[in-house]
N, C-alpha and C positions, 0 to 999 in steps of 0.2 A: 571531542564530542560536545557539541554546542546545544543540541536539542534532544529531548526525550518525550516520546509519546507512547500511546498504546495502540495496539493492533488487535481488533476483535473479529473472530470468524463468525460470531453471531449464531452459534449453535442453539437450537431449541429441540426439546423432546418431551412429550407428555409422560414424564417419569416423576414420581412423587419426590425424588431427591434432587431434581433439577429446579433451579430458581427461574428457568425460562422454559415454561411448558407449552408456549404457543408463539406463534409469529408476532402477535401483539405484544407479548412480554419482552421478546428480545428487541423489538424496535423501540419500545418505550425506554427499556433499560439502557439501551445504546445511547440515547439522548441523555439520560441521567448520569451515565458514567462520564460522558464528555463534560458535563457540568461539574461533576465532582473532581475530575482530573484537572480542569481549569482552576478550581479553587485550591487544589493542592500545589499549583505552580507548574504542572506539566505543560508541554509545549504542543502536543498534537493529539488528535483523536482520528484514527484511521480504521477502516472497515473493509473486510474481505468480501468478495462478491462470488457467489456460486449459484449456478442455476440447477433446477430440478432437485434441490436439496432442502432439508430443514435448516437452512441457514439464511443469512442476509443475501438478498438478490439485487433487486433494482435499487441502486444507491442514491440516486438524486433526491427523492423525497426525503430520505434520511439525512442527507448532507444539508438540505435546505432547512430542515428542522433544527439541526444541531446549530447551524449558523445563526438561526433566529434566537436560540436560547443561550448562546455564548457570546463573548465579546472579544477574546484575545486569542484563543487557542486555534492552532492550524487544524484544518479539517481535510481528510483525505480518503483515499482508497488504496488498497494494497492486495489485489489489483482487479481491475475490470478486464474481463476476457473479451478482446476486440473481435473475436470471431463472431460474436453474438450482436454486435452493435451496428446500428444505423448511424454512420459518422455524422451526418448533418443534423439529425434529430439530437444526437449526443451533444453537439456544439451548443444547441439552444438549451438543453437541460443544464449543461455545465456553466454556461454563461449566466443563467438565472440563479443557480446555487451560489456561484461566486459572488454575485451582486448582493444577494441576500446576506451573505457572510461578511461583506465589506472587503473582498479580495483576499480571503484566507484559505481558498481552496488549493489543495496540493493533490493532483489527481494522478494516481498510479494506474497504469495500463499495461497490458502485455499480450502475448499470444495466448495466454491461458494455461491452466493446469489440466491434469487428467479429469475427465467428466464423469458425471453420474450416470449419463445415458450415452448411447452410441451416436456420435455425430449430432449432438443436441442442437448445434447452431442451425442445422437444416430445418428443425422445427420452427426456428425464428425466420425462416426464409432467406438464409444466407448460405450461398452455395459456391465452393471454389470454382473458378473459371476453368476452361479446358487447359490441362497441364499444370494446374496451380494446386498446391497443397493447402491444408487449412491454415498452416503457419503463414504461407504467402498471402492468403486472404486476409489474415489478421494485419499483416503489415500494410497491405493495400488499404484496408479500412483506416489504419493509423495515419497513412499518408494523406488521405482525404480529410480526416479529422484535424490533423495539424495545419493543413493548408487553410482550411475554413476558419480555424481559430485566429488566423492572422487579421481577419476583419476586412479583407479586400472584397469589393463587390465582384460578382460573377454571374449573377442572373439578370437576363434581360427584362426590364420592367414592362408591364402591360401598358399600352398606350391609353387604355381606357380603365384605369384602376378604380377600385372602390374607394380608396383614400389617396390623397396626394402623395407622390413619391419624391424623395430627394433626387437631384440630377445624377445621371450615370447608372452603371450597373448596381444592382442591389446586393447586400450581404445578408447573412443571417442575423437575426436579432432575437434576444438581446446580446450585444457584443460586450465582453468584459475585458477591458484593456489590461494587458500584462499576464493574462491566464496561460498564453502560449509558453511562457517561460516557467511555468509551475506545473508542467506535465512530466511525469516520471515513467520510466520503462522498467518493468520488473524482469531483470535478466537472469536467467538460470545458467549461463556459461560465460566464460571470458570473451568469446567471440560475439555474443549478443550484446554484451556490455560495450564492446568497442563500436558496434553498429549503432547503439543508442546514442553514443557520444557523437557520432557522425551526424545523426539526425537532430542534434541539439536538445535532447531530453535529459533530465536528471536521472540518476541511477538509483533504483530500488533493488536491493539484494536481500533475499530471505534466508531462512534457516535450511535451504536446500539448494544445492548446485547440481545440475545434471551432468556432471563429470567427475572424475576422480584421477588424481595424479600421485596418490600415495602420501600426501602431506596432510597435517591436520586441517580440519575444515576452515578455521579462522585464517590460516596462512594461505590457502587456496583462495578465499574470498578476498583477503588483502591484495593478492596478485591481481584478481579480477578488478578491483578498485583502481590499482595503479595502471593497469592496461587501459581502463576506461579514461582516466585522467590524461594519460599520454595521447590517446586518440582524440580527446577533446581539444587538447593543445594543438594537435596536428591539424584539426579541422578549422582552427582559426576563429572560434566563436569569441565574442567579446566579453561575455559575462563569466562569472565563476559558476561552475556547476555545483549542484548539491548531490550528496550520496547518503543513502540510509542503509542500515542493516537491521535485520530482525533477530531477536533473541528471546528465549524463554528464560526468565530470570525470576527466582523466588527466594527472597531473604527469609531465613528460618528464624522468626522472632517470637513465636508463640507455640503452644501445644497444637493449636489448630494447623499452623504452617507445617509443623513436623508431621502431623497426621496426614495431610494432604500431599506433601512433596518431599518428606524426609528421605524416602528411598531414592529420590532423583540425585542425591549426593553421589551416587555411583554412576551417573549418566556419562556416557562416552560418545564421541562421534560414531555414526553408523554408515556403512556402505551397502547399497542395495541396488536393485534394478527398478527403474520407474520409466514407464513409456519406452521400454526397450533399451534405455541408456543406463550405464553404470553411474550411479549417483551418490553424492555425499550429503548426509544429514547431520547438521550441527547438533551438539549435545545440549542438554538443558543445564542451566546453572542453578544450583540449589545448595545454599550453605548459610552458616551464621554470618552476620553482616561483615565482620572483619575479614574473614576467609573469602567471602563473596567479592569484596573489594580487591583482594589480591588477585583472584581469578579474572575478574573483569579487566583489571589493568594489564594483564598478560595477553588479552585478546587483540591480535594485530589489526583485525578488520574494524573492530569498535574504534580503535585508535585512529584509523584511517578515515572513518566516516565522520560526517558532521551531524548525523541524526541517528538515534537509537530507537527502534520501535519494540515495545514489550508485548509480546503475545499474552493475553490475558485469558484466564479460564472463565469465560463469560457465564457459563452455566452455574457457577458458584455465587453469582449475584453481585450487585453493584457494590455493596459495602466491602465484600471481601476483595474484589478487583481493585477497589480504591485502596484498600489496606496494602496490597501488593505494590501498587504504583508508589504509594507513600514510602514504603520501605526501600524501593530501588532509588528514589530521589534522595533519600538520606545517604545511602551508600554513594551515589554519584556526587553528592556534595563533598564528601570526603576525598573523592578523586579529582576534585577541582572542576566539577560541572560548571560551565559557563565562565570560567576564568579565562 
């Protein structure tokens, strides 16, 4: 484990006990938490993307703002639903956000999760082609996005342009060199992880896998990671890939911690049905620091990954989330973080 960051779902609700009662609250606090995490020495600030929900949605204004307010921390998504995206417009947005941050963007994308509305991507005027599923459409959008990120010209220039053009076919601007290597695929199965490896994307694996083999979640996820690495090697890519896993981790260091998460000490993996598939949900880690260190050290997927993303309870506010991050970093230091 070389890097530790946070992952915020960006929930907000107009409830008196929520620290994020509006979209404005959650956007501004998302920036503040990234600044606080950087000051604590964390490595990444990642944000979930959901549509038609009281959560974070359009990521690029937020990513650009975080990039402008921080200096070192990686900035990313976990994940953008590619069923909803215009691939070429996304290339421009991503390039701009990456340049503002000085090349710190780590962009997680995927087919997407269960939606708040029925076929919401159709409201964005994205429609699967004849014989194509929504997952197929997401991969088609992804292929176009990845191809355009390479920065090769593909558009025929106007012979009478408003402004002078460079010679040859034109590419999308702004182009950010190296961003193509910082695209991650959120894989929910071992098979999709292997596909992502073939496409030359880094692997992002969450606290949910949409399959179940009867083994503990962390072992199934470790197998997914190994199969991804094997497929990467077989594809012959020149660079080393990156792999992240997400976890809910809460060091119990105060009465407040115990009040919020003390009952999670009894958390276990869960198996259920999601989108018609038998799925495995990883447990929450909540314990006193010494015991927490023992539990995290036994997690095979954390050991196999190079990046750990901590899901934070953003509705409890910036200060408490920073407190959780600080506690996990202290435990990670005892485990040899960055050694």
